[in-house]
N, C-alpha and C positions, 0 to 999 in steps of 0.2 A: 452510477447504480451498480451496486453489487448483485449479480445474476446468478451467482452460485447457488445452490439449492442448500439449505440448512435444515434443521431438525423440524422447525415449525412448518416449514415448506411440505415435507415429507406426510406430517400429520394432517395438514389440510387436504393433501392429493388423497391420503388414505381415506379420510371422511368423504370426499368428492365421488371418489370411485365406489366406494361401498353404498352410497345413497343411490348412485347411478345404476349399478348392478342390480340393487333391488327395485327401482324403479323399472328398468329394463325385462327383468324376470316377470314382474306383474303384466308387465304390457306383452310380452312373447306369450304367456300364459293365455290372458285374455283373447290374444288372437289367433291361438292352436297353433304357435309355430312349432317345426320339429325339434326334436331332441338334439341332434346333431347340431342346430343352430344356437342352441343354448351352450353347448360344447365347445363350439367354433367360436361365435360372434362375441359372447361376453367378454372371455379373456383376450379374444384379439383386439377387440376395442380399447380395452384397458392398456393394452401394450403398445398399440398404435399410437394413443393419446400420449404416453408418457414419452416414447420415443420422438414425438414431434415437438413437446415441450422440452427436453433434453437437447435436441438439435436446437431451437430456437434460442433457448436460455443461455446455453454453455457454449455455444457456436457462432451463430447467426448474428444475434444481437450484440455481444461483446465485440465480435471482430468487424463486422461491417457498419454497426450504428455507433458504439461507444468508442472504438478506437480510431476508425477510418472515416466515419459519417459517408459513407460509401451507399446511397440508397438504392441504387440501380443493381448493384450486386446483391443486396438484401433482398430486394424484390424478386430478383431472377433466383437465387439460391432458396429462397423462401416458397417460390410457387414451385420449384422442382423438388422439394421436399415433401411439399403437400401432394404434389402429383404423385411421387413415388410411395408414400407410407399411404395416402388414400387411395391409390388404385390397389394396393396389397390387401386392404380391407374390404375394397368392392368386391374384388374377385374371390375371396374366401366367402364373402357373404352370398356372392351370388351360387357358388358350390354348394354351400350349406343348405341353401334352400331349394336345393333340387330344380335350379332352373333349367329351360332349354338353352345348350350352348350355342344354339342358331340364332338366338334373340341377343346374344353378347353384345353390347355396343362396340364399335370400332373406330378408331381414328381420334377425331376431334371430340366426338361424344363420349367416348371413354376418359380423355383427359378431363372434361369437364366434370363428370360424375367422380373422377378420384381427388379433382381439386375441392369438389364440395364436400365429399366424404371426410377428406382430410381436415378442412376448415371447421367442419361440425365436430369431429374428434377433439381438434386442440384449441378451439377458440375459447370457450369458457372457461377451462382449468388455467388456461395461459393468462388469461385476461384477468381471473383472480390472484394469480402470483404477482403479476407485473404491478397490479394496484396494490398488494401487499408490501411488494420491494419499493415501490416510489413512496409510500408514505413512511416506510423503515428507514428509506435513505434520507427524506427530509428532516425525520424525527433526529438520525445521527448528525447530519450536517449542523443542525440547530445547537446540538450539544456540542459537538467540536468547535464551532464558531465561538460558542459561550467560553468553552476552555480556551481558546485561542487568545481571546482577550485577556483572560487571566494570565496566560504564559507570556503575552507580550509586555504585561506588566512586570513579572517576574524577571524577565530577561532584560528589561530596561533597568530594572534597580540593582539587578546584578553587575549591570555594565558600568553602573555609576557608584558602585558600593563604596562608601566612605573608608572602608578598611582597605581596599584596593589602592585607593588615592593616599592613605596614611602610610601603609607599607612602602610605597614607591617614593614619598618624600622622604621617608627614614632612609631608604637606600641613596637616594640623591643626596641627602645630607652628608653621608659618610664619604660619597665619592668625591665633592666639592674639595673637601680638605685633602684626599688621598689622590685622587686623578682627576685632574681639571678636564682633560680631554674626552676621558671616558664619560664624565659628567655631562658635556655638551652631548654626546651621543645620545646618552640616557634621555635627555630632556627632549631630543629630537624623536626619539623612537617613541617617548609617552605623548608627543603631541600629536603624533601620526596615529596612534592607538584612539586618542580621544575625538582626533577629527573623523576617524573612520565610524567609530561608536557613535557619532551624532549624524553622521550622514546616511547611515544605515537604520537608523531606529525604526523606521517605518516599514523597512523592506522585507517581505516573506522570504524571498531567497536573494542570494547575492552569488556573482561569478566566482566558479571555484579559484581562479587564479587570483582573485582579490583578497579571498578569505585566507589563502596561504600566505600571500604578501602579509596581511594582518597577523598570521600565527607566526612568521618570522620576528616580527616586532615583538610580539608577546614574549616568544621564546628568548629573545634577546632580555629581557626584563627579567625572567626567571634565572637565566643564568647568570646575569649580573648580581642578582640578589642572592642566590644560593651558591654561588659559584659552581663547584664541579659534583654538586650533589645530583644534578640531573642530566641526561644526555638526549638529545633530539636530534631525530634523523628523518628527513622527509624525501621519500621516494616517489618518482613521478614515471609510471609503466606507459601512460596513454599521453596522447594530445588532450590537454585539458580546455582547451578552446571551446566555447558554447557549453560548458558544463557547470551545473549549479548545484548548491547546498543550501539548507536553511541559515538564514544569517545567524551568526554567532555560536554555530556548532561546534566548530573547532574549539573556539576559547573556552566552551562549557567543558569540554572533555579534557582539555589540558589543564583547567581549574582543577578537575576531579583528580588528575595524576598527582598533582602537587599537594591536594589536601589530604589524601590517603595513602601516601607514601612517603616515606622519609629514608633517606642514605643510611646505610648502616655499614660501620666497619668501612668507612671510605669507600664503599662500593656504590657507584652511581644508580640511580633508577631511570633504566633504559626506555626511552619512547619512542615508537616509531609511526610516522603518518605514511601510509602507503597507498598509491591512488591506482588502482587497476580498472579494468573494464566494467562499468557499472557501480563501483564500490569506492569508497574511501574507509581505509582500515587504521583506527588507531590502536595500537597495542603497546601496552608496558608490563615492565616487570614489577612483581608486587614484592613489598617490603613486609617483615612480620611485625612492623610496629603498629599498634593499635592506634586509631585516629580517633580525635575526639570531634572531629566535624561531623556533622549530621550526614546522613547517608545520602547518596547521590541519587536514588532510586527517584526523588522528585524530578532532578533534571532529565534523567532518561524518559521518564513518563511524557514529561513536557515535549521532548523530540518526537516521541512516538505520536502524541496528539497531532502535532504539526504535520507530520507525514502522512495521517489519514487525510488532509487535505490537499497535500502536496504530490502524493506519489501512490501508486498501487502497491508498492514495495515497503517493507517495514525494516526498522533497524534490528541488527542481530547482536545480541550480547554472550559472551563466551567468559565466563568466569571461572579461571582454573587454579590450580594450587599456586602456580608460580607466575602466573602472566593473566591479564585482565585486557580483553579485546573487546572493541566495539566496531561494527560494520554499518556504515552509514550510506544508504543508496544515492548515487550520484543522479541528480534530475537534469533531463534534456528536454528543455522547452520546446513545444511545437509551435511552429511558425504559424 
């Protein structure tokens, strides 16, 4: 669940606090409260409520519930926050009402009153926001799951694209007459690719090491077919054990390089696959040749949609004059 406050959340809070202030003003007037209580209590109540909402939504719930599921720490720090902010509100309210400080509660009584004040201040608005975010999350998940099914079908179709097979068979046909040994290697690599595609067609994510092995076989096909038109470099700056990425992500991005860039004046299109801490970065030099293929925007949108289900990080795209980069977050599965 996304616990960050958005524009609609602030609108709801503004409406809630506006109605709340009007009701309290009417109640204060009916009971003959002091002017100081209007000046101190009303803005203090709003600030305390908003502060507690901020603490719970942006710190306690994401850190202790969503990420770690540590309910003891959540309860402890939650009570601590209610005591602290509720205590401030109680002290200021006690002072603004002109009460006798000799009757000010001490010890456990003060803690109980502070928690009661804090709970009253945050309970209703926080409940409204959590309910709203829950239903927003459910709606988003439904849309993403629907899109995910469509993406899986598109991905599967691209993996068994007859054009891909046709082009590779043409390449193989020419190799059989000119270089029998390389033709055998080509057949072996092609069979490894199709075996991998069949075995992983239902997998949401795959080990980064296996995806890189697939990429090496795929690069072999590209280099064999296009000779020296493309150069690929794989750089691993971290240990890739227990690291994952969406299945087929590297293949989709390598296809993009070939579709949209052609060698010019015998200068190869250079592509680097760089694995850093938390990111897999695929960057390539751009050619000036206009491509007749459809935009890769659909493929990137597919990857973005998949990441909404798989990670709290999103892909980054940098389209520069002479260079194109895509940053893919590396996924570490929780035990």
